[in-house]
C-alpha positions in Angstrom: 25.0 9.8 9.3 21.7 10.4 11.1 18.9 7.9 10.5 15.4 9.2 11.0 12.7 6.6 11.5 10.3 8.8 13.5 7.7 8.8 10.8 6.3 11.1 8.1 7.2 14.8 8.4 4.4 17.4 9.0 5.2 20.4 6.8 2.4 22.7 8.2 -0.9 22.6 9.9 -3.9 24.3 8.4 -6.5 26.2 10.5 -9.2 23.8 9.3 -10.6 21.7 12.1 -11.9 18.3 11.0 -14.6 16.8 13.3 -13.2 13.9 15.3 -9.8 14.2 13.6 -8.7 17.6 14.7 -6.6 20.0 12.7 -5.8 19.1 9.1 -2.0 18.5 8.7 -0.2 18.7 5.4 2.2 15.8 5.9 4.8 14.0 3.8 2.4 11.1 3.5 -0.3 13.3 2.0 1.9 15.0 -0.5 3.5 11.8 -1.7 0.0 10.3 -2.0 -0.9 13.1 -4.3 2.3 12.4 -6.3 1.3 8.7 -6.5 -2.2 9.6 -7.8 -0.6 12.0 -10.4 1.8 9.3 -11.6 -1.0 6.7 -12.0 -3.2 9.3 -13.8 -0.3 10.2 -16.1 0.5 6.5 -16.9 -3.2 5.8 -17.6 -3.4 8.8 -19.9 -0.3 7.8 -21.7 -1.3 4.2 -22.2 -4.8 5.1 -23.6 -3.6 7.6 -26.2 -3.8 6.6 -29.9 -5.6 3.3 -29.4 -6.2 1.2 -32.6 -8.2 -1.8 -33.7 -5.5 -3.2 -35.9 -1.7 -3.0 -35.9 -1.6 -2.1 -32.3 1.5 -0.7 -30.6 3.5 -2.3 -27.8 2.1 0.3 -25.5 -1.5 -0.6 -26.4 -0.7 -4.3 -26.0 0.6 -3.6 -22.5 -2.5 -1.7 -21.7 -4.8 -4.5 -23.0 -2.8 -7.0 -21.0 -3.3 -5.0 -17.8 -7.1 -4.8 -18.4 -7.4 -8.5 -19.2 -5.4 -9.4 -16.1 -7.6 -7.2 -13.9 -10.7 -8.8 -15.5 -9.5 -12.3 -14.9 -8.4 -11.6 -11.3 -11.8 -10.1 -10.3 -14.1 -12.3 -12.3 -12.1 -15.5 -11.5 -12.4 -14.9 -7.7 -15.8 -13.1 -7.5 -17.9 -14.1 -10.5 -19.5 -12.1 -13.3 -22.0 -10.2 -11.0 -19.0 -8.3 -9.5 -17.7 -7.0 -12.8 -18.5 -3.5 -11.6 -15.7 -3.9 -9.0 -12.9 -4.3 -11.6 -12.1 -0.5 -11.7 -12.0 -0.3 -7.9 -9.8 -3.3 -7.4 -7.5 -2.2 -10.2 -7.2 1.3 -8.7 -6.5 -0.2 -5.3 -3.8 -2.5 -6.6 -2.1 0.3 -8.7 -2.2 2.7 -5.8 -0.7 0.2 -3.4 2.1 -0.9 -5.8 3.1 2.6 -6.8 2.9 3.8 -3.2 5.2 0.9 -2.1 7.7 1.3 -5.0 7.9 5.1 -4.9 10.6 4.8 -2.2 12.9 3.6 -5.0 13.2 7.2 -6.2 13.8 8.7 -2.8 10.3 9.4 -1.5 8.9 8.0 1.7 6.3 5.4 1.0 2.8 6.5 1.9 2.1 2.9 3.0 4.7 3.3 5.7 2.0 5.4 7.4 -0.8 3.4 9.1 -3.3 6.1 8.2 -3.0 5.2 4.5 -3.9 1.5 5.0 -6.5 2.3 7.6 -8.3 4.5 5.1 -8.2 1.7 2.5 -9.4 -0.9 5.0 -12.2 1.4 6.1 -13.5 1.7 2.5 -13.2 -2.1 2.0 -14.9 -2.8 5.3 -17.8 -0.5 4.4 -18.2 -2.4 1.1 -18.1 -5.7 2.9 -20.8 -4.6 5.4 -22.9 -3.1 2.6 -22.7 -6.4 0.7 -23.8 -8.4 3.8 -26.8 -6.1 4.3 -27.7 -6.4 0.6 -27.6 -10.2 0.8 -29.3 -10.7 4.2 -31.1 -7.4 5.0 -30.4 -5.3 8.0 -32.2 -7.8 10.3 -30.3 -10.8 8.9 -27.0 -8.9 9.2 -27.6 -8.1 12.9 -28.9 -11.6 13.6 -25.6 -13.0 12.3 -23.8 -11.6 15.3 -25.9 -13.9 17.6 -25.0 -17.2 15.8 -24.5 -19.9 16.7 -25.7 -18.9 20.1 -26.4 -15.4 21.6 -23.5 -15.6 24.1 -21.1 -15.5 21.1 -22.3 -12.0 20.2 -19.3 -10.1 21.7 -16.8 -12.4 20.0 -18.6 -12.1 16.6 -18.5 -8.3 16.9 -14.7 -8.4 17.7 -14.2 -10.8 14.8 -16.1 -8.4 12.5 -13.9 -5.4 13.6 -10.8 -7.5 13.3 -11.2 -7.6 9.5 -10.2 -4.0 8.7 -7.7 -3.9 11.5 -5.8 -7.0 10.3 -5.9 -5.9 6.7 -4.4 -2.5 7.5 -1.8 -3.7 10.0 -0.6 -6.5 7.8 0.2 -4.2 4.9 1.5 -1.4 7.1 3.7 -3.7 9.2 5.5 -5.2 6.2 6.1 -2.0 4.4 7.2 -0.1 7.5 9.6 -2.9 8.5 11.3 -2.6 5.1 11.6 1.1 5.5 13.1 0.8 9.0 15.5 -2.0 8.1 16.7 -0.2 5.0 17.3 3.0 6.9 19.2 1.1 9.6 21.3 -0.7 7.0 22.2 2.6 5.2 23.2 4.1 8.5 25.3 1.1 9.5 27.1 1.0 6.2 27.8 4.7 6.2 29.3 4.4 9.7 31.3 1.4 8.7 32.5 3.2 5.5 33.6 6.2 7.6 35.5 4.1 10.1 37.3 2.0 7.5 38.3 4.8 5.2 39.2 6.9 8.2 42.0 4.4 8.8 43.8 5.8 5.7 46.3 8.3 7.1 46.5 11.9 6.0 44.1 14.2 4.1 43.1 11.4 1.7 41.6 9.4 4.6 39.8 12.5 5.9 38.2 13.1 2.5 37.3 9.5 1.7 35.8 8.9 5.2 33.1 11.5 4.3 32.0 9.4 1.3 29.6 6.5 2.2 31.2 4.1 -0.3 29.6 1.0 1.2 26.1 2.5 0.6 26.7 2.0 -3.1 25.5 -1.4 -4.4 24.9 -3.4 -1.2 21.5 -1.9 -0.3 20.3 -2.5 -3.9 20.3 -6.3 -3.2 18.0 -5.8 -0.2 15.9 -3.5 -2.2 15.0 -6.3 -4.5 13.1 -7.9 -1.6 11.9 -5.0 0.6 10.9 -2.8 -2.3 10.1 -4.9 -5.3 9.0 -8.3 -4.1 7.4 -7.3 -0.8 5.8 -4.2 -2.3 4.1 -6.0 -5.1 3.2 -9.0 -2.9 1.6 -6.9 -0.2 -0.5 -5.1 -2.8 -1.6 -8.4 -4.2 -2.5 -9.8 -0.8 -4.5 -6.7 0.1 -6.5 -6.9 -3.1 -7.0 -10.7 -2.8 -8.4 -10.3 0.7 -10.7 -7.5 -0.6 -12.2 -9.6 -3.3 -12.5 -12.7 -1.1 -14.1 -10.9 1.8 -16.7 -9.2 -0.5 -17.4 -12.4 -2.4 -17.9 -14.3 0.9 -20.2 -11.6 2.2 -22.4 -12.1 -0.9 -22.7 -15.8 -0.2 -23.5 -15.6 3.5 -27.2 -16.4 4.2 
């Protein structure tokens, strides 16, 4: 069994030349990201059909619970004035969770590609910066790099740039490590299965050695952590850092 951990496949390259980025590539990450967005859109459409005021269905109860949880998460950590961010944080969490868990049905997780988290972190960093400028003005924002003394300016700039880098790399590293470890374990179990069953003499051994018996069941235990727990936890951490950074930016003066 061959184990490929080289990264997302590039299916074809378009003739479109994007400034600074080069040629636009249609990769496995891009296509699976579209699938993730389609799944989230479909689930939202399904959950919001046939809403009632009384005698609500279990589907509507689940939808209301999701909305209430999102409200409490954002308002509890950021305050009422950031209510407008509830849809953004909810969409960010849903996209992250579905992207992390889509590997359970055989797709390569888009979050195993650094470009995905880098794009999310760039958007969040832009929002943080905008909030700081809104709070302190352009002059106050730039002056903040010289505190407590001007000689600290280079370090303050590095600290500012470290925010999106750390957010992206933390999420990416955890998801990619799970993908790599699972792939290596599948490959090792397939090899062990082939060697063990190959010890059976005759045609029976030759046939059974081609069946990766050990790949059935054992990896599912590891999937509970690498896919379910870690996937949901990393989405939660990314969203928690998002709301905390933006809330702190609004308090800086």
